N, C-alpha and C positions, 0 to 999 in steps of 0.2 A: 413665424413667431406670432401667436395669437394671444390676446389678453384674456385672462380668466375673468369670471363674473366679479371677483373681489378685487380686481386690479382697476384703479381709476383710469379714465381715459387720459387725464393729464400725465400721470406717471408713465403710462404706456408710451405716449407720444415722446415724452422726454427720453425714455430709455431707447426708443427707436432712433431718435435724433443723435443721441450720443454714440450709439452703435454705428450709425451711418458715418459719423464724423471720425470714427476710428479711435474714440476715447478708450474703449475696451472691446475685447473680442466676444466675451460671454456676458450676457445680461445677468446680473445678480438674481438669485432666487427670490429675495425679498421684494424685488421690483415686479417680478412676474406674478407673484401671488402664491397663496397657500395651495398646496397640492401639486404644484408644478415642479418637476425635477429638472434642474438646469443641466445642460450638456456637461458642464464642468463637474457635476456630481455623479456622473456615470463613468463606470470603468469600461474601457474598450478592450475586449477580449478576443482571442483567437482560440480555436479548438482543433487539436490534432487527434482525430478519432471522433466519429459522429454516431456510432451505433453502440449497442450493448450498454455497458456502464456509463458511456458518454452521454446517453440519453438523460440519465439522472443528473450528471454533473453539469451539463449545459443548461438544462431546465432550471436547476436550483441557482446556478450562477446568474443566468439571465433574469430570473426572478420576475417574470411577467413584464419585463421592460424597464425595470429600475436601473438596469445596466445593459450594455451593448455587446452583441456578437458581431464582429466586423470582418472576420475571415474564418474559413473552414478548410479542413484538410482531412482526407480519408483515401485510402488506397482501394476502397470498395464502394463503387457508386450505389450499390444496393443499400448499404448501411447509411450512407449520407443523404439519401433521398429526402427524408422527412425535414431535415434542417436546411437543406438547399432550397426547399420550397418555402419554409418559414422565413429564412433570412435570404431572400432572393437578391438583395443588393450586396451581400457579402461575397467577395471573390472566393472561388473554390479551387483548391489545388489537390493534387494527389501526392506530391512530394513536399514535405514540410520545409525542406531547404529552399525550395522555390518560393514558398509562402513567406519565409523569413526575409528572403532577398527582395521580393517584389512588393510585399505588403507590410513589412515589418514596422514601418513608420506610423502605421494606422492603429496599432494596438500596444497596450502596456503590460498585458498579462496573457498567459497561455495555459489552457487546460489540456492535459495530456492523458488520454484514455485509450491506450494502445495495448497490444500484448506486451508482456513483461520485458522481452528482450530488446524493445525499442525505447523504454522509458528513459534510460540514462543518456544516450546520445541526443535525444530531442531536448530533454530538460537542460543539459549542459549548453547546447547551442542557444537555447532561449535565454539562459542566465547570462551568457557571454554578451548578449545584446542588451542586457539590463532589464529583461522582462521578468516579472513576477511569475511564479509557476505553481500550479496545482497538479500533482502527479498521483495517479491511482496507485493503490497498494498491490504488491509490495513495491517499495520505492524503486528497486532495481532488480536485475536478474542475477547479479553476483556481488560478492562482498566488496571487492575493490571499487566497483561503481558507486556503492552506497557511501563509502568513505570520501570518494572524490566529489560527489554531489553535496555532501555535508560541508566540505571545505569550500566549495565553489559558492554556496549560498552566502557564506560569510564574506568571501572575497568580493563578490559582486553586489552585496548589500541589497538583496531582493527579498520580498516576502514569499514564504514557501508554506505549503501544506500538502501532506500526504492524505490520500483518500480513505483513511480508516476512520469513518465517521463516528464510531463508538467513542473515540477520544474526546468528542464534544458532548457526550452524554452525561447526564447527572449521575448515573450509576458508577461510571468510572471515577468520578470525583468523590463519590460517597465512599467507595471501597478504599481509595487512596487515603482519605482522611482516617478511616477506621484503622488501617494498617499502621499509618505513621503516628497515630495517637496511642498505639500499643494496646488496643482492645483485646487482641488475641496473643499478646506477649510477643516474643521474638519468632519470626517466621523462619522455619528451617526447610520446608518442603512446599513446592508449588506444582500443581498438575493442571494441564490444559488439554482439552479433547474436542474433537469434532466428528460429525458424521460424514464429512467430505472425504473422498471425492464423490460427486454426483455426475461425473463425466467419466469416460473410459480411462482407466489407468491399469497398468500391469498387463496389458494385452499387446501383442505384436503389432507394430505400426505398419501402415501401408508401405513405408520405405523398406522395412525389413522383409515384407512380403513381396517386394518388387512390383507394387501396384501404383498406377497413376491414372489420372483423368484429365480431360481437356480443361484448360483454364477458362473460366467464365469470361465473356467479353467485358464485363463490368469491373473486373479485378486486375490490378497491376501486380502480378505475382512476385516479380522481382523486388518491387518496393515493399511488399508485405513481408518477404523473407528478411529484408533489411540486413542486419548484422549476422544473421544465421547462415550456416553453410547451405549451399544449394541442394534442393531436393525437388522432385517432381510434385506438381500440384495434386492434391486429393481433398475432397470435401471433409474428410475426417479432421483436418487441421483448422478449418475456419468456418464460420466466424467465432465459434465459442470453444471448441474442444482442444484448442491449442494448449490449454493449461496443463495437460497431462504429458506434454512432450518437452524434454529437457532443452532442446534448441530454442524454444519459444517461451515456455512457461516455467513455473516453479512448483507445480503440483498442489496438492491439498494444503501442505504446510505454507507455501507462499501465498495461497489464496486466503486462507483463514487465520494463519499465524499472527498477522499484523492486527487482527481484530481481538483474538483471545489473549495473546501474549502481551499486548500493549498494556492491559490492566495491571498485571504484576510488575511489568517492566518499569512503569512509572511509579507505582505504589512503593516498590522496594528500592527505587532509584538505582536500578541496575545499569551496568555499562557492558563490559566485555566478559564473556564466560572464560573459564580457565580450561575446561575440557568438554568434549562432546562424544557421544557414541550413538550408534543407530542399530536398530533391528527392524527388518522389513519382511512383509509377507510376500509370497511368491505364488505364481499360478502355473508354473511348469518346472520340471526338475531335471531337464536335460542339460545340466550345468557344464558338462565336460565338452559339449559341442558348441555351445553358444553362451556368451555372457548374458545373464538375465538383466533386464531393465537398462540396457545400453542406450536405448532411444526414448524410453518412456519411464515415467515415474511409477513407483510401486503401488499396488492396490491398497496397502496399509503400511503404517510405520509407527515405531516408538522411538522417540528421540530423548536422550538423557543428557542434560547440561549441568554443569556446576558453576557457581558464582562465588566469589569471595564474600565472606560475611564480616560486618563491622562489629560483631559481638564476639568476645573472647570465648564464650561458652559454646558457640556454634561455629565450627570450623569452616563450613561452607553451606551454601544454599543449594539444595537439590531441586532441579527444575525439569519436569518431564512433559513431553508433548505426545499425544496419541491421535492418530487419524484412521480413517477407514472403518470406524465403528468400534475401535478398541477403547476401553475405558480403564481408568486407574483403579487401584485397590483402595477401598475405603478404610479409614481408621476405625478402631473399635468404638462401639457406642453410637455410630452414625448410621442412620437408616438410608437405604438405597433411594427411597422416594423423596428424601430431603435434599439430595444432591443432584440426581440426574433428572431434572425437571424440564429440560429443553432438548428436543431432538437435534438441534443444530450443534449442541455441545455445551461446554462450560469451563469454569475456572475454579480452582479450590486452593486456598492458602491454608497450610497447617502450621499453627504456632504453638508456643509452649503453654498457652492458656485457652486455646479453642481454635475454631475454624471460621473462615469467611468463604462463602461459596457464591457464585453468580453464574449467569447465563451469557449468551452472546452479548458483547459490548459490556459485560459486567452487570447486565440487567437483572432485576429482582435480587439484589444482594441480600444475603442472610448470614446471621451470626449463629454458630452452632457450638455446643448443644443449645437448643432454643430456650430451655428452662433456665439456663445459667444467665442468659442476657435479657430475660423477660422483665419488663418494667423499668429497665435502665434508660436513662436519658443519654441519647447518642449524639456525638458531635456532628454538626452540619458541615457540608463541604466548604473548604476554604478557597479553592481555586475558582476563577470566574465561571459562572454558568453561562451557557451559550443560548442566545435567543433562538428558539426553534429546536433546541437540543440537537440530536443527531441530524435532523433535517436542515439545520442551520449551518452545517459544517462548511458548505461551499460559500454561503453568504458571509460567514465569519471571515473567510479568506479574502473575499471581495472587499469588505469594509477595511480590512487591514491593509490591502493594497492601496486604497485611497489615502490612508493615514501615512503609509510609507514604512520603510525598513525599521524594524524594532517594535512594530505593533504586534500585539499578542495574537497568535493562532494556537490551536490545540495540538497540532502535530507538525510543527516546523521541522525542517531537516535536522536541526540540532538534536531533536528528539527522535524523529522518524529514521534517521540514518543509522544510529547505533542499534535501534530496535530491529531494523531490516537486516543488519549484519548478523544479529543473533538468530533471527528466523532462518536466514540462509545458511548458518552454520549447520543446521540440521540436514539441509540438502547436501552440503559438502560431505558430511559423515555418511549419508545414504549412498552417494555416488562413490565414495571411497570403499564402501561395503562391497561394491561390485568388483573390486580389484581381483585380478587373477594373475598368477605368476607361473611361467613355464617350469615344469619339473624335468629333471634329467630322466631320459627314458620315455618321455611323452606324457601327455595329460597336463592337468593344471592343479594348483593348490589354491584354495579359497580361504583366506584368513577370516572372512566374515566379520562378525562384530568385533570392533577394535576401539579402545578408548584413545581418542586423539587429544593431544595436549596443545592448547592454543595460546599463542603470544599475540594478544589483541592489539597492542600498540603497533607491532610490526606486521600484523595480518599474516601470520605464518604458523602452520602446524610444525611443531618441533620434533615429533617422534615418528613421523611417517610421511616422507617427502612426496610420495605419490599423491597425497591428498591436496597438495598446494596448487595443483593445476586447476582446481575448482574455485580458488580464490579469485582468479582473474581469467576471463576467457579471451580468446582472440576474435576480433571482429572480421567479418567478411564483407564483401561488397564495397570496400573503400571507405567505410564509416570510421570516424574517429571520436574519441571521448574528449 
């Protein structure tokens, strides 16, 4: 404890004496002087996952030392090397369960940046210990997990945030205000699209080809597999391309849906869809010998959802998602170059009085037709703006953790959970699309695209029971939610 130039010698000696006498444990910030951050003002955090997206999450949460990283966990020593060196005093683990058992008393919050299939068990274990959690998007790997985490956040009264940083951006709040103020009338159609995947999807996996490779000595392969069924190691799965395999990832939809679909989800105050159907692209046509996309996500897909409308003249809201480079049809009178301005993708609201379009995170929001809205005074966002905008998403959560349960975050599980359920409905429909049924006399019949009816409250498809297996998966490896 060193006095700053603006701290008087007398006040410093008094503070030291009081601390030595046990009058209090942490010296107040006003005693130590301006510019000093007292230990009591820092959040002690642990990180599960130290590479890839974790690099951004850890860096933004640590914030140059305004907060603490006190424990690290990763199953791959190659990914964790940077932060093991930076935070050399923080104990390092490969198994998050050991970290929670051995170092759990040293931290109050956990950043989870792992492949999708491990988000839920880690987050649940952390919340059960009373830890605040920041979880990368999508929140979970399946619908049931999302519902359980949402309920657990309320039960354990912890501060939560999903890593869809666009929810902290000004553009999301601007679009939300425009829609809810009725600038384009009643919205009846929403389209979202992305250029993802930018990793292999729709190709036969090493598992299907019977290929394997030696496990690198830095990797604990069993821990990396976690809840997933066992398969031999191959570099095609990690550290990044796991997104395109159903056992680990949720494909282009899971990766980008929580970014693009978040904007209309909150603007229209959506909850559960009433139906979903899927159409997917394929790369080979030997359907009768092998089910396509059994292990991998498709190269492209179109997902169509319907939501109830609160307007009597609009029976339902039609909500479509396109990935793999597929783009929606434009309404009459709208120019291609006015809408498709970002190669990452975009979002388009179609209302009874016009359109709202935006890019990734809702950025560059525009009202169309442009001449109709030219010169009009537009309402400003009403929701709290985030310091640092999208770059402040992690620090917003950090500050809320210090304030305690009930403090505002942009994407708490109450918001992120239902959003993730909706995103994953598309994957449920896509995997149901692969259904095949034996025919008398040999061969198979493929129903293909089928409209599935969804009972959101009970998390159940009511007209095609085969699809319900994708609501909740079975864990392997002894893991529990």
